N, C-alpha and C positions, 0 to 999 in steps of 0.2 A: 419077346423082347422084354427086358426089364425097364419098364417106363420110369420107375423111381430113380434108377441110376442115370438114365438119360436126362431126367429133370435136374438132378444134382449137377450133371456135367454142364448143362446149358446155363444154370445159375452161377456156376463158377466161372464159365468162359465169357459170358456176356454181362456187361454192366448196364443194366436197365434204367439207371438213374437219369431222370429227365425225359424219358420216353413216356408218352401218354397211355394210360390204360384204355384199351379199345371199348371198354363198357362205360366207364364214368368220365373218361377224358382228362382225368387228373394225372399229372406227371408223377412217376414213381420217385420216391425218396429213397435214401440209402438204407434206412431202417424199416422199410415197408415189408410186410409179409406177402411175397410174390410167389405165385405158381404159374406154371407153363403148361400149355397144351401138350399132351404126350405124343400127338401125331404131327403137328406143325411147329410147335415150339413157341407159340404166341404167348406173351406174359400177361397176367391179370393180377389185380388184387384178390386175395383169397376170397374175401366176401363177395366181390364182383362176380368171380367165376362161380361161386355157390349160388348166387342170385340167378345167373343165367342157366346154370346147369349144363352147359355145353359150350364149345368153342364157337365163336362168332365168325370164323372163317371157313365155312364148309367148302367153299370153292377151291381153297388150297388143298384140303383133304381129297376132293375128287380129282384134282389134277396131280396129286402126288408131290406137291411142292411144299417147301418149308417157308415159315414166316421169316422175314428179314427186317431188321430195324430201318427206320426211315433214314435217308442220307442226311448228313449234317447241313445246316443252313449255310448258304453262301455268304461270304463277308460283304458288308455294305460297299458300294462303289467308291465312297469316300476313303475306304481303307485300303483300296487296291493301289499297288505300286504303279505310278505313271511312267512307263518305260517304253511305250510304243510311240515312236515319233512319226508325225504325218509326213508323207513323201512330198506333199504339195506346199504346205505352209510352215512345216517344222515344229508345229505345236505338239507337246507331249500329252498323250492320252492314257486312260486307264489300260491295264494290260489285256483285258478281255474285250476292249472296244472294237467295234467293226468299222465305225465311221469316225472321222475327226469331229470333235465337238465344237471346233471353231469354223472350219471351212467346209465340212461335210464330205471330204474326199474319202474314197475307200482305203482302209488300212490293210486289208488282206486281199490276196489275189482272188480268192473265191467270192468276195463280196461284190454283189451286182447292184446297180441302182434300182431302187423301188422295192428291194426285198426288206423284210421285216427286220429291223435291227434290235440289239438288245434294249432293255427298258431305259438304260441310262445314256443311250447313244441317240444320234439324230440320223434320219435318212438323208440322202443327197439332196441338196437344196433346190428350190424352184427359183428361177431368175425372172424378174419382171421386165427384162430388157429385150424381149422379142425372141424369135426363133434363131437357132444357130445350127450350123451344119456339123457341129461337133460338140462333145460334152465339154464342160468347163474344166475338167481335171483329167490328168493322165489315166488312161485305162477305163474310162467311163464311156458309156454309150451316148450317141448323139441326142440332142434335145428333140422333142417332138415338134410338130408343126406349130404348136402354140407356145413353144419356149420352155417346156418343162419336161421332166423325165416321165416316161411311161409308168404309171402306177405310183408316182411320187405323191406326197401331200401337196395339195394345190396352192397353199399359202405358206409354205416353209420359207424361212428367211435365209437368204444367201449373204454372208458377211462380205463376199468379194464383189457384189453387185453384178454378177454375171461375167466377171473377168477371170480368165484362166490364170492361176497363180504361176504356172510354169512359163507363160509367155514373157518375152523380153521387153522390158521397159526402156532400157538403155544398155549400152555396152557393159556386160558383166553384172547387170542388175535386172532382176525379175520383178513381176508384179507381187509375187509372194514375199520377196525381200522388202518391198516398199510397204506391204501391208503390215509387217512386223514392226515397222518404224511408225506408221500412222496409228495403228491399234484402234483408237476410237473413230467411229464413223467411217470405216473402210468401204462400206457399201456405197457411200457418196464419192469418196476420193478416188477409188480405183477406176470407175468408169470415166470420171473427169480426166484422170491422167491418161487413160487411153485415148480419149477424144483429142486432147491437146497434142498427144504424140502422133496420131495419125493424121490430123488436120493441120497441125502447126499454128492453130489459132488459140487465142486465150479464152478462158472460161470465167465469166464474171463471178465474183464471190461476195455475196451479201454480208457474210460475216467479216470479211476483210475490209469491206467498205464501211460498215457501221462501227467496228472496233479497231480497225487499222493496226497500229503498233501493238495494242494490247492483245489482238488475235495473234500476231506473229510470236509474241513472247509466250502466249498460252500454248502455241504449237511448237515451242522450243527453238524457234528461229531467233536466237538471242542477238545476233549481230544486226541483222536487218530490223528486228523489232525495236532495238535500242535506238537505231538511227531514225526510224519513222516516229517513234515516241518522242525523241528529242526534238525533232522538227515541229511536231504538233504542239509540244509544250511551248517552244519559242514563239510560234505564230499565235498561240492563245494568249501568252503574256504580252505580246505586241498588241493584240486586240484590246486587252484590258487597259494597257497603258495609254494607247491612243485614244481610247474612249474617255478615260478619266482626265488625262492631262492635255490632250490636244483637241479632240472633237468637241467635248463639252464646253470648254472655254471659248472656242471659236464660235460655237452656236449661240452662246450667251452674249458674246460681243456683237454678233449679227442682229440678234433680237433687240439689243439696246440701241443700235444705230437705226433700226427700223421704227423705233418708238413703241416697242412692245413691252408689256409688263411681264418680266421674267418669272414672277411669283405665280402667275396664272397658267404657266406652261406654254407650249408652242401652239397658239391658236390665233394666227394672224388673220387680219381682215383682208379684203381685196386690195386696198390701197397699200397696206403693209407688205403684201406679197409682191407687188410691183416694185416697191423699194428694195426688198430682199433680193429680187431677181437682178436689178441694176447693180447692187453691191457685189453680188457673186460674179457678175459679168466683168466688172471693173477690177475684181481681185480674185483671179482663178486660184491663187494659193489658199485662200480662205475656204473655197469650195473643196479643195483637195484635203484640207485638214478635217473637214466635216465628214467627208467620204472615206477617210483612212480606215476606220473600224470595218466598214463594209468590205474594203479591199482585203483586209486581213481575213475576214470570214470567207471570201471567195477563194483566197489562196488555201485556206484550210479545206475547203470543199474540194478543190483540185487535187490536193494531196490524198484525200479520202478516195476520190474517184480513181486515181492512179493505183492505189493499193488494192481497191476492189477489182480492177481490170487485170492487174498483174499479180495479184496474191496467190492464186492457185498454181500458176506457172512457177513462181518463186518457191512455193512450198514443194512442188515437184522436183525442181532442181536441188532444193535442200535435201530432200530424201535421197536422191540419186548420189549426191556428193557424200552424205553420211554413210550410206551402205558401202560405197567404195572405200572410204577411209577405214571402216571397220574390217572389211575384208582384207585390205592391205596390211592392216596392223596385226590381224589374227591373234587378238588379245586372248591369252590363256587357252587358245584353241577352242574357244566357245563363242564363235561369232554370233550365234542366235541369242544368247544371253546378253551379249553387248548390245545388239539391236534393241532388245527388250528394255535395257536400261537407258539407252539414249532416245527411245521412241515414246510415243504416248503424248500426254499433255501435262502441263504444269499448272495444277489448280491453285497452288499458293500464290503463283504470279497473278492469276486472274483476281483472287480475292484482294491482293495488295493493290492492283491497279484500280479496283473498284473504290477502295478506301481513298487512294491518292486522288482519284477523280472527284469524289465527294467533297474532300477538303479543298481542292483547287477551285471548284465551282462556288462553294458555299463560304469559305473562309477567307481565301486570298482576296476577293473583291472587297471585303470588309476592311482588311488591313491596308489596301491601297486607298 
């Protein structure tokens, strides 16, 4: 065999640029002096081959095989086209993904729970909500007796909170549809929705209790949130007005009638307390004026309790109505994108409500 002709043919047919020299590990450049092994075709820098004096792949020679260039590197996951839709939650995943990066559902028929996924994907999730007689997603195996997949990661996060996205929340609405609308904190809301749907009971919401109308606006319940916020604003303004213009003058008048020094604050003696009790007994309207701010605060607390008790059910009904409206409208034939646009939270409203609350508490009393 004419090894020189074979070498020229290899150098002409294969571009070694970027491939590392097996001796020095430095990638070949376009103008490098390259020689190839006459038996297997492995490329070397001329100086590297002269230094070694022989090919470094004797196993290829013994097996009668030829050297082959390494395969090109795979593109990064971020560069992959996201064209694989999850059958459970509708989230778009990378083309080579085996499991949904949002809910963990299998994207291919051959994918089984517990098997090793690609580096950028997640295995099926673990649910902290106890054992189940079936898997949480279509086509998946049942949970084990401890509520997790056999061989799955013991502390993997389940964004659905153990709820099957394909289960029906209401007529024409699945839990997967509701999760697209909720987005943030679905691991809390999906089990809460399931509990309320199965039992017919309310589930107390501390977020709705503490923030009331602001929480509703944050969760894009604009109509209910505007009503609750307006009522709370009116009650708070009544509290401020009654405190400044009604209760304080009435208390000052009561202290003067009891012979107290108003400049020293409300620090009555035993005799003065007896006089104050007699005056309040003779004039119930005066007692009502003094207690009016406290009644406003009790009314405000009652409204907060109502919102805390009914908040989660109102939010569930809001999600059901919105999903039905989107599916009925069929806007641009992309209902998933419409749910994404209508769902989630409104952070700008939360910031605006915080600023308004600060001004209302610190500035308005000074103006009054």
